[in-house]
N, C-alpha and C positions, 0 to 999 in steps of 0.2 A: 833453292839453294833451303834449306832444312836451318833454322835456330832454335841452337836452346839455350832457356832461362833458366835458370836454379836456382837465382835470386830477386823472378821482377815480384812470382809467390807463393808468398811463400805457405799457399795449402793445396799448389799443382807445382810442385816439381822437374821439370824436367833437362834431363842431361844427353852431352853428344851422344854418349854410351850409348844413351832408349835410340835415341834417334836410330844409329846403327844399327844395331840388331833386328828396326824396321827394315831399312834400304840393305839388310844384306845381301842376299842376290845380286842388286844392282852394281854392291863393293868390290865385290866378290870377282863379276861383268867387268868390271870397270881398268881395276885394278890387274888382272888375268888377262884377259881374251886384248884386251883394246888400250893394258901396256899403262894405263894410266902413274899421275902422281899426284901423293897426297902431300895437305899440308897438313901443317897442327904445329898450332899458337897456343897458349895458353897459361896455366897454372900445372905446371911439375906431376903432380898429383893425377891430375885427371888425362895428359900428357904419357903413363904411363897404365891408365887404365885402356887409354886405346888403342892403344901399341898389347893391347895384352887380346886384347877383343880381333883386332887384326891379326893377330896370330892364330885368336882360332879363326876363321873369318874362312885364311889363306895356310892354314900352316909354317912355320916355323922355319927348312929354306924359301921357299918365294920370300918371308917378312925381310930374313937376310940377303931376298935379291932387289930386294925394296928397294934397299935400304944400301948393299953395296951397290948398286946401278941409281943412287943419288936420284928420286921419285917419291926417297918420302922424305921432307923439307920439315924439320921441328924448329921452333921459336918457343920453349918452354924456360917458365921461370917460380921460384917459389915463395 
């Protein structure tokens, strides 16, 4: 488990996207090769940023498949 705290320490903000970049190879492997799912919960801005980054990692077509196959579960709020 990797945890991102953007409000815990104002001198050292860590965002979900930062951790995703560190784990890019693993994310791609799990999503594409192992048909993993992604559960995305939190603020809408963060959710959009994470989705853009995921598209960058796996490509637009694979991202659409992930959503279509209901392997991308989103619970985002305003």
